[in-house]
C-alpha positions in Angstrom: 56.5 100.2 87.8 58.6 98.1 90.2 56.5 99.3 93.1 53.3 98.2 91.4 54.7 94.8 90.7 55.7 94.4 94.3 52.2 95.4 95.5 50.6 93.0 93.0 52.9 90.2 94.1 52.1 90.9 97.8 48.4 90.9 97.1 48.6 87.5 95.3 50.7 86.0 98.1 48.2 87.2 100.7 45.3 85.7 98.8 47.1 82.4 98.6 47.7 82.4 102.3 44.1 83.3 103.1 42.7 80.5 100.9 45.1 78.1 102.4 43.7 78.8 105.9 40.1 78.0 104.9 39.2 74.5 106.2 38.4 71.9 103.6 34.8 71.5 104.9 34.0 75.1 104.0 35.1 74.7 100.5 33.1 73.1 97.8 33.1 69.3 97.5 36.5 67.7 96.8 36.4 66.8 93.1 39.0 64.2 92.2 38.3 64.7 88.5 35.9 63.1 86.2 36.2 59.6 87.6 34.7 60.2 91.0 33.7 63.0 93.4 33.9 63.1 97.2 31.6 65.5 99.1 33.1 65.9 102.6 30.0 67.7 103.8 27.5 65.0 103.0 30.1 62.2 103.1 29.0 61.1 99.7 31.2 59.3 97.2 29.9 59.4 93.6 31.6 57.1 91.1 31.3 58.4 87.5 33.4 56.0 85.5 34.9 52.6 85.6 38.3 54.1 86.5 36.6 55.8 89.5 35.8 52.3 90.9 39.4 52.0 92.0 40.8 55.5 91.8 39.0 56.7 94.9 40.9 54.2 97.1 44.1 56.2 96.7 42.5 59.6 97.7 44.1 60.6 101.1 41.2 62.8 102.0 38.8 59.9 103.0 38.6 56.1 103.3 35.7 53.7 102.9 35.0 54.1 106.6 34.1 57.8 106.0 31.5 57.1 103.3 27.8 57.5 104.4 26.3 57.5 100.9 27.6 55.8 97.7 26.2 56.7 94.3 27.3 54.7 91.2 26.4 56.5 88.0 24.8 54.7 85.0 28.1 55.2 83.0 29.8 52.6 85.3 29.8 49.2 83.6 32.5 47.2 85.5 31.8 45.2 88.7 31.3 47.4 91.8 33.1 46.5 94.9 35.8 44.1 93.7 39.3 43.6 95.0 40.9 46.5 96.9 37.9 48.7 96.0 35.5 46.6 98.1 33.2 48.4 100.5 33.3 45.5 102.8 32.8 46.5 106.4 32.4 50.2 105.5 31.7 51.5 109.0 29.3 54.4 108.3 27.8 53.4 104.9 24.0 53.9 105.1 22.8 54.3 101.5 23.8 52.8 98.2 22.3 54.0 94.9 23.0 52.3 91.6 21.9 54.6 88.7 22.1 52.1 85.9 22.8 48.5 85.0 25.3 47.0 87.4 27.1 44.0 88.6 27.8 43.9 92.4 30.9 41.8 93.1 31.1 38.9 95.7 31.3 40.3 99.2 31.2 43.9 97.9 29.2 45.2 100.8 29.8 42.3 103.3 29.2 43.3 106.9 28.2 46.9 106.3 26.4 47.0 109.6 24.8 50.5 109.2 23.6 50.0 105.6 19.9 50.8 105.5 18.9 51.3 101.9 20.0 49.9 98.5 18.4 50.9 95.2 19.0 49.5 91.7 17.7 51.7 88.9 18.5 49.2 86.1 19.3 45.6 85.3 21.3 44.1 88.1 23.5 41.1 88.7 24.2 40.7 92.4 26.9 38.2 93.1 27.2 35.7 96.0 27.2 37.3 99.5 27.3 40.8 98.1 25.2 42.2 101.0 25.7 39.4 103.5 25.6 40.4 107.1 24.1 43.9 106.5 22.0 43.6 109.6 20.4 47.0 109.5 19.3 46.8 105.8 15.6 47.8 105.7 14.8 48.6 102.1 16.0 47.1 98.8 14.5 48.4 95.5 15.0 46.8 92.2 14.4 48.9 89.1 14.9 46.3 86.4 15.5 42.6 85.6 17.7 41.2 88.3 19.7 38.1 89.0 20.6 37.5 92.6 23.4 35.1 93.7 23.1 32.6 96.5 23.2 34.3 99.9 23.5 37.7 98.3 21.3 39.2 101.1 22.0 36.5 103.8 21.4 37.9 107.3 20.5 41.3 105.8 17.9 42.9 107.9 18.5 40.2 110.4 15.7 39.0 112.7 17.4 40.7 115.7 16.7 44.1 114.1 13.1 43.2 113.0 14.1 42.3 109.5 13.6 44.2 106.2 10.7 46.6 105.9 10.4 46.6 102.1 11.7 44.8 99.0 10.4 46.3 95.7 10.6 43.8 92.8 9.7 45.0 89.3 8.2 43.3 86.3 10.9 41.5 84.5 12.5 40.0 87.6 14.6 37.0 86.4 14.9 35.0 89.5 16.8 34.6 92.7 18.4 32.2 95.1 17.9 34.2 98.3 18.1 33.3 102.0 16.7 36.3 103.9 
């Protein structure tokens, strides 16, 4: 009996050691819980809840400069990109998808130089300078009624990079103060 317990314990310890040697990139996506998920393979941050808007900033496995794609689920109702959870100057960010009604905070994505595509699935309120200086921005798609603050897309798709390719505006568009 004692010998069997010793073998079982040895086997369990061996498994723990082997699993500990597997690099994080070979494991499934790092799931920080129900508030947000980080996929280190695709470099995608998905925010699931309002708490996830700020909780991801304390995750030691990545920073905003590692994010290539940001997805904000429809369940998020607080302003995206405010305070310390701003995506301002996120070095690798290329794609942002808002799955539901959203408010994008002032300067939330300011100077995201690699940002190419932004899509809004629902009603949107885009605050002042939210996407200011996103020089590479090529496509913005609005899926619902939208209010756009002054200079929200100022210098986005700047003339030095041939400007934006496409802006999709739906029926129900409320109005805008835009300088493109």
